[in-house]
C-alpha positions in Angstrom: 57.4 -12.9 15.4 54.1 -12.0 13.7 51.2 -14.4 14.1 50.5 -16.3 10.8 47.4 -14.9 9.2 45.2 -17.0 7.0 42.5 -16.5 4.4 40.0 -16.9 7.2 41.5 -13.9 8.9 41.5 -11.9 5.7 37.9 -12.9 5.0 36.7 -11.7 8.4 38.7 -8.5 8.2 37.2 -7.7 4.8 33.7 -8.7 6.0 34.1 -6.1 8.8 35.3 -3.6 6.3 32.3 -3.9 4.0 29.9 -4.0 6.9 31.2 -0.7 8.1 31.1 0.6 4.5 27.4 -0.4 4.1 26.5 1.4 7.3 28.2 4.6 6.0 26.4 4.2 2.6 23.0 3.9 4.4 23.8 7.3 6.1 24.9 9.0 2.8 22.1 7.8 0.5 19.3 10.0 1.9 21.5 13.1 1.5 22.3 12.1 -2.1 18.5 11.6 -2.8 17.7 15.0 -1.3 20.4 16.7 -3.3 19.4 15.0 -6.7 17.6 17.3 -9.1 16.1 14.5 -11.1 13.1 12.7 -9.5 14.3 9.5 -11.2 17.8 9.8 -9.7 16.4 10.6 -6.2 14.1 7.5 -6.5 17.1 5.4 -7.6 19.0 6.5 -4.5 16.0 5.7 -2.3 15.7 2.2 -3.9 19.4 1.6 -3.3 19.0 2.6 0.3 16.4 -0.1 0.8 18.8 -2.6 -1.0 21.7 -1.5 1.2 19.7 -2.2 4.3 19.2 -5.7 2.9 22.9 -6.0 2.2 23.5 -5.3 5.9 21.1 -8.0 6.8 22.9 -10.5 4.6 26.3 -9.5 6.0 24.9 -10.1 9.5 23.8 -13.6 8.3 27.4 -14.2 7.2 28.7 -13.1 10.6 26.2 -15.5 12.2 27.4 -18.3 9.9 30.9 -17.7 11.2 29.8 -17.5 14.8 31.2 -14.0 15.0 29.6 -10.7 16.2 28.6 -8.4 13.4 31.1 -5.6 13.9 32.5 -3.1 11.4 36.1 -1.9 11.0 36.7 1.6 9.9 36.9 1.7 6.1 39.0 4.7 5.0 38.3 3.9 1.3 34.5 4.4 1.7 35.0 7.4 3.9 37.0 9.0 1.1 34.6 8.1 -1.6 31.7 9.5 0.5 33.6 12.7 1.2 34.2 13.1 -2.6 30.4 12.8 -3.0 29.8 15.5 -0.4 32.3 17.8 -2.2 30.3 17.3 -5.4 27.1 18.2 -3.6 28.6 21.3 -2.2 30.6 22.5 -5.2 27.9 21.8 -7.9 24.7 22.5 -5.8 22.1 24.2 -8.1 24.1 23.6 -11.3 23.2 21.6 -14.4 26.1 19.3 -13.6 25.0 18.2 -10.1 23.1 15.1 -11.1 26.0 13.9 -13.4 28.3 14.4 -10.4 26.0 12.5 -8.1 25.8 9.6 -10.6 29.6 9.5 -10.8 29.9 9.6 -7.0 27.4 6.8 -6.7 29.2 4.7 -9.2 32.4 5.1 -7.3 30.6 3.7 -4.3 29.1 0.9 -6.4 32.5 -0.1 -7.9 34.0 -0.3 -4.4 31.1 -2.5 -3.3 31.4 -4.7 -6.4 35.1 -5.2 -5.8 34.6 -6.1 -2.1 31.6 -8.5 -2.7 33.3 -10.2 -5.6 36.4 -10.8 -3.5 34.4 -12.0 -0.5 32.4 -14.4 -2.8 35.6 -15.8 -4.2 37.1 -16.3 -0.8 33.9 -17.8 0.6 34.1 -20.4 -2.2 37.7 -21.2 -1.4 36.8 -21.6 2.3 33.8 -23.8 1.6 31.3 -21.3 2.9 28.5 -22.2 0.4 25.7 -20.3 2.2 27.9 -17.2 2.3 28.6 -17.6 -1.4 24.9 -17.4 -2.1 24.4 -14.3 0.1 27.3 -12.5 -1.5 26.1 -13.5 -5.0 22.7 -12.0 -4.3 24.2 -8.8 -3.2 26.8 -8.7 -6.0 24.0 -9.0 -8.6 22.1 -6.1 -7.0 25.2 -4.0 -7.0 25.9 -4.7 -10.6 22.3 -3.9 -11.6 22.5 -0.6 -9.7 25.7 0.3 -11.4 24.1 -0.4 -14.8 21.0 1.7 -13.9 23.3 4.6 -12.9 25.2 4.3 -16.2 21.9 4.4 -18.1 20.6 7.4 -16.1 23.8 9.2 -16.6 23.9 8.6 -20.3 20.2 9.2 -21.0 19.7 12.2 -18.7 22.3 13.6 -16.3 25.3 13.8 -18.7 23.2 15.4 -21.5 21.8 18.0 -19.1 25.2 18.8 -17.8 26.7 19.2 -21.2 
């Protein structure tokens, strides 16, 4: 008979998932910044790299609150999203569409993070983890702001240039 799993188990499992994902994102962002043709897009990737390092710090604080070691769990979703981004960099290198593709790839990453952090914040509320709620909320707000900046950059520059 299977062991009964609880929201606590699911919370910890998802926390490990996003921790792994953030570590992979930190590895991918410098490559995206280097590939970007627009200085503004490259700077945006660099800024998000710094934010992502802060997100890892916050996640480590949540692990600490739980009394658990900060360990990731392979996240196939983020690996797939990052692989798509690499394909865009390869297939559109040197073309007018590259930056638009990079914006789209970055937004796929953002939307994954927004989904994960929103879920974790909701579960932390349910579990009475008030300090974790604050940490997730801070990260979620940064992810939403990054997504908005990417949309603006795409609409004001990258998509126009690609068209």
